N, C-alpha and C positions, 0 to 999 in steps of 0.2 A: 359271658362275651359280649361286645358291643359289636353290631352291625349297622355299617353304614354304605349306602350304594353313592356312589358319585358319577355323575355324568358332567362331561365337561365338552366345551368349544363346538356346540351345538350348529352355530351359524346358519340359523332359519333364515328363512328368506318368504316374502308376502306371497300367498296363494297366486298362481299364476305368474311370477316371476321365475328367471331361471336360477338354478345353483349351478355355480362353476364345475364341479367335477360330480355329484352324484344327487340323489333327492333328499335333501337334508331331513324333509317332515319325515318322509317314510322312514329312513334309520331312527330318527327318533322316536315316533310310533313303536318301531319294533323293540327297540332298547326299553318301551315302557314297559310294553307287554311281556317282554323277557322279566323284567321286573317284578312285575303282579305276578306273574306265573310262578317264579322261582326265589323271589327274596320279599316277598310280602310280610315276614315278618323282621324287617328292617326296621331300626329304631328313628333313623333319619336318612333321607334323601339330600344330597348336594349338588344342585345344579350349579356350575361354577364357570360365570364368566364365557363372554361370546356367546350369549344367547341367540341373538340376532346376527346377521352377517354385516347388515348395513343400519341397524337401528331404528328399523320402521315398524310402525302401529300392526301392521298385517303380521309380521313375524312374531310379534310377542302376544297376539293375539292367539295364533297357532298354538304357542307355546303354552299359554294358560289353559286353554281348551284341553290339550294333551296333558298335559302335567295333572291335571285333577282326576284323570283315570287312577291315578297311583295314590292310593290312600295311606300314604306314609306321610310322617311329618317332614316337611321339607325347608331346606334353607337355599335360597337363590341368591346368587353374587353376579354381579355384572363385570365384563371387561371390556377392554379399549373399542370391541367394535359396537359394545352397547351405547343405548341413549337414556340414561336415567329419567328425564324428563317423560319421555314419551313411554318407557317401562310403565312408570307409575301411573299414566294416563290410562295405559289399558289394562293392566293386571288387577287381581282381585285376590283378597287373601293375602296379603303380603306385610311384612314389616319393614319398618325402614330403620337404618342406624345414619345419625345426623353425619358420621364420618365416611 
C-alpha cells in the first residue's frame, strides 16, 4: 500500500501579519506535528497550492522552515495565490518543472 499525505490551501501569511480567519501558521504546524507523529511512514507528502495567502516571501520562509520538520519526500505545487518567483527566491531543496 502506498501512503501519501496531502496538505493543501495553507494560505500562510508573513509573521506578524493578520490571517483572515485563523492562525494559519499554527494550523500548519499542528498538521505537520500530526503527520510526523502518525504518518512518518508515508512515502510522499504533497503540499498542494495556495501555500501563501498573498505570495509574500515571509510566508514562504515560514512554510520552508516548518515543512523541513517532516522528513518524508515532498512535492510542492503552487496555486493561484502563490508567486513562483518569490517562492523560488526563498525556498530550499525544491525541484522545478518548466511547465
